[in-house]
N, C-alpha and C positions, 0 to 999 in steps of 0.2 A: 427579603429575596425571594423571588418567586420561583415557581417550579420550572417553568421554562428556561429561566437563567441556568437553574442548576443543571438541566438537561444539557444545556450548550456547554457548560463548563466541562461535564463530563465526557461529552462526544470529544472535546478538545484533548481532554488527558488523554484518550484511547488513541486518536488519531495521530497525536503528535509525540506521544511517550513524554509528557511533562514540558514540551517546547512549543513555542507559539509561532516560530518563525515560518512555518508551512501554509497559514492561513487558511487551515482546513475546516473552518466553520462555513455555514450556508450564507449565501449573499443575495442581496438585494439589487436588482437593476431594473427597477421600474422606468425610469427616465431615459434610459439609453437607447435612441432610436437611431437604427441602423438600416442604411438604404442598400449599399452594395458591398460586399467584401473585397478586400484588395486582393492582390495576386499572393496564393500560397495561404488564403484564408478561407473560411467557409461560415455560414451562420446556422446555428442549431437553435431548436426551441426547447426551453426547460421544461421538464417533465415533474409532475407531482413526486415529492420526496428527493427530488434532485438536491446535490451540493456541489461546491467546488470540488470537492474529493470525489464524488461519485462520477462526475463529468470528467475529471483527468484521468481517471482511469478507463472510462468507456471510450474516450475519445483518443488515448495515449498522448497526452500532452501534460507538461507541468502545470502545476496549480498557479505558479508565478506568471507563467505565460498567459493564462487566462486573465488574470487580475490586470496584467499590463496592457492587453490588448483591449479589454474593455473599460480600462481606467476606473476600476471599481475601487471604492473607499469603504472602511468600516461602516455599518456593523455586519457585512458580508452577508445578506440574506437573500434568498432567490424565490421569485414567485413563477408558479405554473404559467406557461405561455409566454414568459420573457424570451426574446432574443439575443442572443450572445455570439460574440466573434470567437471562432476557434482557429488558431492557426496550425493547418494541416500537419500532422507529425511528419517529420522527415526521418526516414529510415534508412540505416547504413549497412548494407550487408558485409559482414567482417571476410576479409580474404587473408590467404596466407602470407603472415609477416606483418599485418595490421597491429598496432598498439594503441592503446588509448592516448598516448602523447601524439600519434601521428593524426588521429582523428582530431584532436583538439586543435593543432597546428592549421588544418586542412578546412575545419569547419569555423575557424575563429572563435571557440567557446573554450572553457577552462575545463581539465579532466575532472575538477569535483562536480562541475554542473551535468557532465555527462554521467558520472557514476551515480549523481542523486537522482537523475531522471529514471534511470534503469535499475536503480536500487541495488547498486553494486557495492562491495565492501572489499576492503584490503585483502589481499590474496585470493580473491575471485579470480578466475582466468577467463578470458575471452577466447573463442573459437573460430576457426575458420567456418563459415555458414551462419554464424549467431547474427541475429537481427537486433541491432542498437537503436534507440531512439536516440535523436540528436536535438539539443534545445534550440529552437529557432530565434533568430535574431534578424533584425533588419541587414545586417551585413552576409547573411549567408541563405537568405530565402531561395537563392538561385544557384547557390553553390552545388556542385557535384563532386564527391569524392570517391568515385569508384576505383580510380587507378591510381591509389597513393603510391607514390615510390619509396620504398623501403629505407628508412633513414638509419644509416650506419650506427653502430655503437649506441644504439637505444635498447635499454630493458624493458619488458613488459612492466608496467606500473604495479607495485604491491599495492593491494587494496585493503585492511582494518585488522590490526593485530587480534583483536578479540574474536575474530572467527576462523584464524588461521589454525587455531588447535584448541577448540573448545572442549571442555569436558563433557563427552557424550553421556555421561552416566550421571550428571547432576540432576536430570530430570527425568521423570517417569511419563510414559505415554498415557494421554488423557483418557484414550480409550483403543482397544485393540480391534484392527480391521483392516480392510483394502483402501490403499491410498487411491482416490478416483480423480484427484486434481492436485498436480504438484505446484509447487512455489515457482513464481516467476512468470515470464511472458507465455500468454496463451493465444489462441486463434484471434484474428481480426483485432491485434494491437492492445488485448486487453492483459491485465496483470492478475495473479494470485497472490496476495500478501501473505498468504499462509497455505496449508494444506486442507485437504477435505478428506475425510475418512469415513468409507460406507461402514454403518454398523445397525445391528437390530435396533428398532424403536423401543425405547426404554431402557437399554443397556445403561449401566451408570457410566457416568463421567467423572473422572477424578482430578483433583488439582496437582500440576505436575510438579509443584515445589509450594512450600508453606510461603504465606503471605496474607496479605489484607484484601477483601472485596471492595473494588472502588466503583464498581457499577454492577448492577443485577436488575434487568428489565427489559423492555420490548419496544422502547422507543426509536430505535434505528429499524425502519421497515425491512431493509434487504437482509438483516441478520436475524430477524426474529428475536426469541428468546435469547438474550446475550449476557455473559459473566465477564468480568474483567477482574483480574488478580494483579495486583501490585507486589512485586517480590523484593527481597532485602538487596538485591544485587541491581535495583533500578531497572529491572526487566519487567515488562507486563506480558502476561498471557491472556490470551481470549477465546473464547470458547461460544459459538454461535449455533443456531438452528437449534436449539435444545427444546425438549418436550415439556420437561419440570426442572424448575430452578428451586434447590434446596438451601440455598444461602442468601442473605440479604446484605446490602452495603454497609460496610463497617465491621462486618465480621471478619474474625481471624481464622484462617484455615490450616491445616496442616498437609504437608505433603502426604499425597495419597488419600485424602479424605473424599468421600463422594459428595461432589457439589450439585450435580443434576444429573439428567438422564437424555440420551440421544432421542431426537426428534427431527421433524421436518419443518418447523416454523421458519418465517421469511420466505425469502424467493428461492426455495428449493422444493422438488416434487418427492424426492425420495429421502428417507431417513439417514442422516449423515451428521458429522460434526466438522465444522469449520473452526480451524484451531490457527492461532498465531503466536509467534513470539516477537516483541518489539523491544527497543531500547531508544534512546534520546535521538538517535539518527534515523529510526524508521523502523520497517520490518526486517525479520531476520528469517533465513531458511530454517524451518523447524528441524528438518532431517540432519541438521549439522550439529543439533543439541540434543537429540533423542536418541536412546540406545537403539541398537539393531532390533527391528521388529519381529 
């Protein structure tokens, strides 16, 4: 088993939290010749270091839609300069009275698909003015649902028991500092799968809970020096942009143990910690699991 294969497996563990259904590995598209995009689609060029995951985040579309639009097949590896089709994201502005049920009926997609694309969980609430990405299908490319009539006797969908009343004091803060980027939707359709905490360079970073180091390295360019810890509750915590890593893969660590120091490795210019909590369904909002800062 060579090193490249091990890195690929590690990346899959991180991005899918031990599930492969999201196809988050890099992709190959060498033989796909694209002349002209269809309505509601555009063509983008693959950059060095791109993967299905990074492109989906940057373009605000689901990984599955990229696979389907380009008829991609395993082993899913991308080359710099490839041209791929992206279904331009459909964004719905939530209005008063809208529910996920209403949106699923109007756009002819399932509630679970909307939840997955927007990384929503049970007991999350959608508010008037929120921008939600809608999965694009051949049946709804031209659909506009800005004036959904309120459906009577419908309740807002409860979204994952696990996040309804989490034990906020089961974890420790990995580092104390100012939150400079919150979890969720950002500008230009981007998402943050965790939070970014500004802190002094060299400041200790601690493990939020006991667990096992499943990755410690810098093969993922955007994250720089990165540590992944798998915890006994089947959650994984991630610590990126580190200056120095004090642990290695396979180590067992205790809650509160110093595992690294704050840095600005990867694609950031100032010292900070990018921190994530994930389970089998994907990224969770860390602020729902950490004690008051």
